[in-house]
matplotlib code that plots the C-alpha trace (Angstrom):
import matplotlib.pyplot as plt

x = [-2.0, -5.2, -8.2, -11.9, -13.9, -17.2, -19.2, -21.3, -24.7, -27.3, -30.4, -33.8, -36.9, -40.5, -43.2, -46.5, -49.8, -51.1, -54.7, -57.2, -57.6, -60.2, -59.5, -59.1, -56.4, -54.7, -53.1, -51.8, -50.4, -48.6, -47.0, -46.1, -44.6, -42.4, -41.2, -40.5, -37.9, -34.8, -31.2, -29.2, -25.6, -23.0, -19.9, -16.5, -13.6, -15.6, -15.9, -19.1, -18.6, -22.1, -21.7, -18.0, -16.1, -14.4, -11.3, -9.9, -6.6, -3.5, 0.0, 2.3, 5.9, 8.1, 5.2, 5.4, 2.9, 3.8, 3.3, -0.1, -1.5, 0.0, -2.6, -5.3, -4.0, -2.6, 0.2, 3.6, 3.9, 0.9, 2.4, 5.7, 4.0, 1.9, 4.9, 6.8, 3.8, 2.8, 6.0, 4.7, 1.5, 2.7, 5.9, 4.8, 8.2, 6.7, 4.0, 4.3, 3.3, 0.0, -1.5, -5.0, -5.6, -8.7, -8.9, -11.9, -12.6, -15.5, -17.9, -17.2, -13.4, -10.6, -8.3, -8.2, -9.6, -8.7, -6.1, -6.7, -4.0, -4.3, -1.0, -2.7, -6.2, -7.2, -6.0, -6.1, -4.5, -6.5, -4.7, -7.0, -5.4, -7.4, -6.8, -3.5, -4.9, -3.5, -4.7, -4.8, -7.8, -8.9, -11.6, -14.7, -13.8, -15.6, -14.1, -15.1, -14.3, -12.6, -12.3, -9.8, -8.8, -6.4, -4.4, -0.7, 0.0, 3.3, 6.3, 4.1, 5.1, 2.7, 3.3, 2.5, -0.9, -2.0, -0.9, -3.0, -6.0, -5.1, -4.1, -1.9, 1.7, 1.0, -1.4, 1.0, 3.8, 1.5, 0.3, 3.9, 4.8, 1.8, 2.8, 6.5, 7.5, 5.2, 5.5, 8.6, 7.4, 10.5, 9.4, 5.7, 4.1, 1.4, -2.0, -1.0, -4.0, -4.5, -7.5, -7.5, -10.0, -9.0, -10.3, -9.8, -10.1, -12.0, -12.1, -14.1, -14.3, -10.6, -8.7, -6.2, -5.1, -5.7, -6.2, -4.6, -5.6, -8.7, -8.5, -6.2, -5.6, -2.8, -2.6, 1.0, 1.8, -1.7, -1.3, -3.7, -2.5, -4.9, -4.6, -7.5, -7.7, -8.4, -7.9, -6.1, -4.6, -5.7, -3.8, -5.1, -3.0, -3.5, -3.7, -3.7, -6.6, -5.1, -4.9, -1.1, 0.0, 1.4, 3.4, 7.0, 10.0, 11.5, 10.1, 10.7, 12.5, 14.5, 13.0, 9.4, 8.5, 11.6, 13.8, 16.5, 19.5, 21.9, 21.5, 23.7, 26.4, 29.6, 31.2, 30.0, 32.1, 32.6, 31.6, 34.1, 37.1, 36.8, 37.4, 35.4, 34.6, 31.7, 28.8, 27.3, 24.5, 21.3, 21.3, 18.1, 18.2, 16.4, 16.6, 19.0, 17.2, 14.8, 14.2, 15.9, 14.1, 15.4, 13.8, 13.4, 13.7, 17.3, 20.2, 22.6, 26.1, 27.8, 26.9, 29.8, 31.7, 34.3, 35.9, 34.3, 30.9, 30.4, 27.9, 26.4, 24.5, 24.7, 22.0, 22.0, 18.5, 19.2, 21.7, 21.0, 20.4, 22.3, 21.7, 23.8, 22.8, 25.5, 26.2, 23.8, 23.7, 23.4, 22.7, 19.3, 19.0, 19.8, 21.1, 24.3, 25.8, 23.7, 20.4, 17.4, 15.4, 12.0, 10.9, 10.2, 12.0, 14.0, 17.7, 19.2, 18.7, 19.8, 23.0, 26.1, 28.9, 31.8, 32.4, 29.2, 28.5, 25.1, 22.4, 21.4, 21.2, 23.4, 21.7, 23.6, 22.2, 24.0, 22.6, 24.6, 27.6, 27.6, 26.4, 23.5, 21.3, 18.6, 16.1, 16.2, 15.8, 12.6, 11.5, 8.9, 5.5, 4.4, 1.7, -1.1, -4.8, -5.3, -7.8, -9.9, -10.3, -10.9, -14.6, -14.5, -11.8, -13.7, -16.6, -14.4, -12.7, -15.9, -17.1, -13.8, -13.6, -17.2, -16.3, -13.1, -15.2, -17.4, -14.4, -13.8, -10.3, -10.4, -13.7, -12.6, -13.7, -11.0, -11.9, -9.2, -10.9, -14.4, -13.2, -11.4, -14.6, -15.5, -12.0, -11.7, -9.1, -6.5, -6.4, -3.3]
y = [-23.6, -24.2, -22.9, -22.4, -21.9, -20.2, -19.5, -16.4, -16.3, -13.6, -14.2, -13.1, -12.9, -12.4, -11.2, -12.9, -12.1, -14.9, -13.6, -14.1, -10.9, -9.8, -9.2, -5.5, -6.0, -8.8, -6.6, -4.2, -7.2, -8.4, -5.0, -4.7, -8.2, -7.5, -4.3, -6.2, -8.5, -8.0, -8.2, -8.0, -6.8, -8.6, -6.7, -8.0, -5.7, -2.9, -4.8, -5.9, -9.6, -10.5, -13.4, -13.7, -16.8, -16.3, -18.2, -17.8, -19.2, -18.7, -18.1, -21.1, -20.9, -19.4, -18.6, -15.5, -13.3, -15.2, -18.7, -17.6, -16.0, -18.4, -21.1, -18.5, -17.8, -14.4, -13.6, -13.2, -9.8, -8.5, -10.1, -8.4, -5.0, -5.3, -6.1, -3.1, -0.7, -1.8, -0.9, 2.5, 1.0, -2.5, -4.2, -7.8, -9.1, -8.8, -11.3, -13.7, -17.3, -17.9, -14.6, -14.6, -13.8, -13.8, -14.1, -13.1, -14.4, -13.8, -16.7, -16.9, -16.8, -18.7, -15.6, -13.8, -10.2, -9.2, -10.3, -9.2, -9.7, -9.1, -8.1, -7.9, -8.5, -4.8, -4.0, -5.4, -4.5, -4.7, -5.5, -5.0, -7.3, -5.6, -1.9, -2.5, -0.3, -1.0, 0.5, -0.3, 0.0, -0.7, -3.2, -1.9, -1.6, -1.0, 0.5, -0.9, 0.4, -2.1, -1.8, -4.0, -4.2, -6.4, -7.0, -7.8, -11.1, -12.2, -12.1, -10.8, -8.0, -5.5, -7.2, -10.7, -9.8, -7.6, -10.2, -12.8, -10.5, -10.2, -6.6, -5.7, -4.8, -1.3, -0.6, -2.0, 0.2, 3.3, 2.5, 2.2, 5.5, 7.3, 6.4, 6.0, 9.1, 8.1, 4.3, 2.1, -0.8, -2.8, -3.1, -3.8, -5.3, -7.8, -6.0, -3.2, -2.5, -1.2, -0.1, 1.0, 2.0, 2.0, 1.4, -1.7, -1.7, -4.8, -6.1, -9.3, -10.0, -9.9, -7.2, -5.6, -2.6, -0.2, 3.5, 4.5, 4.8, 6.9, 6.6, 4.9, 4.3, 2.6, 2.0, 1.3, 0.6, 1.8, 5.2, 6.0, 7.5, 8.7, 9.5, 11.7, 13.0, 16.7, 19.1, 22.3, 24.9, 22.7, 19.7, 16.5, 15.4, 13.3, 14.8, 13.5, 14.0, 17.3, 18.7, 18.2, 17.1, 13.5, 14.7, 15.3, 17.0, 13.4, 9.9, 7.7, 5.0, 5.1, 1.7, 0.6, -1.6, -3.7, -4.9, -3.0, -5.3, -3.0, 0.3, 3.4, 2.0, 3.7, 0.3, -2.2, -5.2, -4.8, -8.1, -7.5, -5.8, -8.0, -5.1, -2.8, 0.6, 3.0, 2.3, 5.7, 4.5, 2.5, -0.8, -1.9, -5.6, -6.1, -8.1, -7.1, -4.7, -3.3, 0.3, 2.9, 6.3, 9.6, 10.5, 14.2, 16.8, 17.9, 18.1, 15.2, 16.1, 12.7, 9.7, 7.3, 4.2, 3.7, 0.5, 0.9, 2.5, 0.7, 2.5, 5.3, 8.6, 11.6, 14.2, 17.7, 18.6, 22.1, 23.9, 21.5, 18.0, 15.6, 11.9, 9.2, 5.8, 3.1, -0.4, 0.0, -2.6, 0.3, 4.0, 5.2, 6.4, 10.1, 10.4, 12.5, 15.5, 18.6, 16.9, 17.9, 15.0, 14.9, 13.0, 9.4, 9.4, 6.2, 7.0, 3.5, -0.2, -2.4, -4.4, -5.5, -3.5, -2.2, -3.6, -5.5, -9.2, -9.3, -7.2, -4.2, -0.4, 1.5, 4.8, 7.7, 11.0, 14.3, 17.2, 20.4, 18.5, 15.8, 12.2, 11.4, 8.4, 8.6, 6.5, 9.0, 12.1, 14.1, 15.9, 18.6, 18.2, 20.2, 22.9, 22.0, 22.7, 26.4, 28.2, 29.0, 25.3, 24.2, 23.8, 21.9, 19.6, 19.0, 17.8, 15.5, 14.2, 13.2, 11.5, 9.6, 8.5, 7.2, 5.1, 3.8, 2.8, 0.5, -1.5, -4.7, -6.0, -9.7, -9.8, -7.4, -3.8, -1.1, 1.0, 3.6, 4.4, 4.6, 6.7, 9.1, 10.1, 12.6, 13.9, 17.6, 19.0, 21.0, 24.7, 26.2]
z = [-21.0, -19.1, -21.1, -20.5, -23.6, -23.5, -26.7, -26.6, -28.2, -29.0, -26.9, -28.1, -25.9, -26.9, -24.5, -24.9, -23.1, -20.9, -21.3, -24.0, -26.0, -28.6, -32.3, -31.9, -29.3, -31.2, -33.9, -31.1, -29.3, -32.3, -32.8, -29.2, -29.2, -32.2, -30.5, -27.3, -28.9, -26.8, -28.0, -24.8, -25.1, -23.0, -21.9, -20.6, -19.9, -21.4, -24.7, -26.3, -26.5, -27.7, -30.1, -29.6, -28.5, -25.1, -24.1, -20.6, -19.4, -17.3, -18.5, -18.2, -17.1, -19.9, -22.1, -24.2, -26.1, -29.3, -27.8, -26.4, -29.6, -32.2, -31.6, -32.4, -35.9, -35.1, -37.7, -36.3, -37.9, -35.8, -32.7, -33.3, -34.0, -30.9, -28.7, -30.0, -29.7, -26.3, -24.4, -23.2, -21.9, -20.8, -21.8, -22.9, -21.8, -18.3, -19.0, -16.0, -15.2, -13.4, -14.6, -16.1, -19.8, -22.0, -25.8, -27.9, -31.4, -33.7, -34.1, -37.8, -37.5, -35.8, -35.6, -32.3, -32.3, -28.7, -26.1, -22.5, -19.9, -16.1, -14.6, -11.2, -9.7, -10.1, -13.6, -17.1, -20.5, -23.7, -27.0, -30.0, -32.6, -35.4, -34.8, -32.8, -30.1, -26.6, -23.3, -19.6, -17.4, -13.9, -12.9, -11.0, -7.3, -4.1, -0.9, 2.4, 5.9, 8.2, 11.9, 13.8, 17.4, 19.2, 22.4, 22.6, 24.3, 25.9, 23.5, 20.6, 18.3, 16.7, 13.4, 14.7, 16.3, 13.4, 10.8, 12.6, 12.0, 8.3, 8.5, 5.5, 6.0, 4.5, 7.4, 10.0, 8.7, 8.6, 12.2, 13.5, 11.8, 13.3, 16.9, 16.4, 18.5, 21.4, 21.5, 21.5, 19.4, 20.3, 23.9, 23.9, 26.9, 27.4, 27.5, 25.1, 23.0, 19.4, 17.4, 13.8, 11.1, 7.5, 4.0, 1.8, -2.0, -3.2, -6.7, -7.6, -3.9, -3.4, -1.4, -3.7, -1.7, 1.2, 1.1, 4.4, 8.1, 8.9, 12.7, 15.2, 18.9, 20.9, 24.6, 25.8, 29.5, 30.4, 28.7, 25.8, 22.5, 19.8, 16.1, 15.1, 11.5, 11.0, 8.1, 9.0, 6.6, 3.7, 4.9, 6.5, 9.5, 12.6, 16.1, 19.6, 22.0, 23.2, 19.7, 19.2, 15.8, 15.4, 12.4, 13.4, 11.9, 11.4, 10.9, 13.9, 11.9, 8.6, 7.6, 7.7, 10.6, 11.5, 14.4, 16.2, 16.4, 18.2, 20.0, 20.7, 23.1, 24.2, 25.1, 22.5, 21.4, 17.6, 15.9, 13.0, 14.7, 17.8, 20.3, 22.5, 20.9, 21.0, 18.7, 18.0, 15.8, 15.8, 13.9, 12.1, 11.0, 7.7, 4.5, 1.7, -0.7, 1.9, 1.1, 3.3, 3.6, 4.8, 8.1, 7.2, 4.5, 3.8, 1.4, 0.6, 1.6, 1.0, -1.0, -1.6, -0.5, 2.2, 3.5, 6.9, 6.1, 2.8, 0.6, 2.6, 2.4, 4.7, 4.9, 6.4, 7.5, 8.9, 11.1, 14.0, 12.6, 10.3, 9.7, 8.1, 6.6, 6.3, 4.8, 1.8, -0.9, -3.2, -3.1, -4.5, -8.1, -8.4, -4.8, -4.9, -3.0, -3.4, -4.1, -2.0, -0.5, 1.2, 4.3, 3.5, 0.1, -0.7, -0.7, -0.8, 0.0, 2.9, 2.5, 4.3, 2.6, 4.6, 8.1, 8.5, 9.4, 7.9, 6.2, 8.3, 8.4, 10.8, 11.3, 12.8, 14.2, 14.9, 16.9, 16.9, 15.5, 18.2, 17.7, 19.9, 20.8, 18.2, 20.2, 23.1, 21.0, 21.5, 18.4, 18.9, 17.2, 14.2, 14.5, 16.9, 16.4, 16.2, 18.5, 15.4, 14.8, 18.4, 18.2, 14.9, 16.2, 19.5, 17.4, 15.3, 18.4, 20.1, 16.9, 16.6, 20.3, 20.1, 17.1, 18.8, 21.9, 19.7, 18.4, 20.3, 21.1, 20.9, 22.7, 25.4, 25.9, 26.2, 29.2, 28.4, 25.2, 26.7, 29.6, 27.3, 25.5, 28.2, 28.7, 27.6, 25.3, 27.2, 26.6, 25.1]

ax = plt.figure().add_subplot(projection="3d")
ax.plot(x, y, z, "-o")
ax.set_aspect("equal")
plt.show()
């Protein structure tokens, strides 16, 4: 257990006049000096640690709460009570190696008074070993806006180029979801361009999370696509430059950004049965355990196992559309026939059960009772900008396009974005 020991001390300062003063002022100076003695209070994790000994360390492999606190003379009875009481706040059985902790002890005692554990860079858990009070809190955070632009090079994926610029996987997934109905991210071309504005949450100089996309742009095969935020009917959604909503009745993909390994094909050679037969689904290659999400709201009509499909879930969305998700490693908790699900809800996890040679999701799509090619399906947009909101949206659009024009893409300027600034919104 690596430890850094810091002994706190009470600091006292006295303010003295550098000038010569007369006897009448001297008494006043003495009184003022006494009143100016400062007793600064030092706080750490919201605790007044003035005069306390501070011990910082990191958890070693296989270390437990007991093995951490025992060297600080904490009775086992207190450790046991803390462990039982803390489960609703933070289960100490989840204390992990390489995580930071801090122990506070009074200067006149060798027994620890506080134990603070950091499960992640943004949060900490305080264990008061005297009162047995336990609570979780967040570290002070700042939010900063980040603007990123890039150009797809030969044989690059969106993930590759964004990852090189240290864009988080959450933002990459949200970006792909935004433009999923307009852009085929499986067939990007050299020169395709992206720009995105989002917020990062920063704690102690470290990025600990993102708070979503604020503005986005993608140019694919020379055609510009915009994602402009605007609140309508009390809900914030993204709209294209013409005022059409990017929100669709369905998500484009049942998995977050991934690779399509096999498409809808009426004459595919089946890798397990070793014969040609129609493949009426879309296969998404992904690691075992990857979350599978329903592409739209609906009702579960089947959730079971068969020898061919493995673990699968079938969802009826309305009188027109039905979807099915095959070869799951396991079906999601609570997912059973009759249950209502919402768009984006996790319904299972990628696996290779049934007739499958490796981990993937076979996704099937029915329209009016007939299986169709999901990737060719055109889903109509949700409600566009209303006439009552046109003027406000126009103002927001101009502001957004001006910001996009300022974002560089690997040192190049995107003419499509600059030229689009003056393009008017089409009338309904």
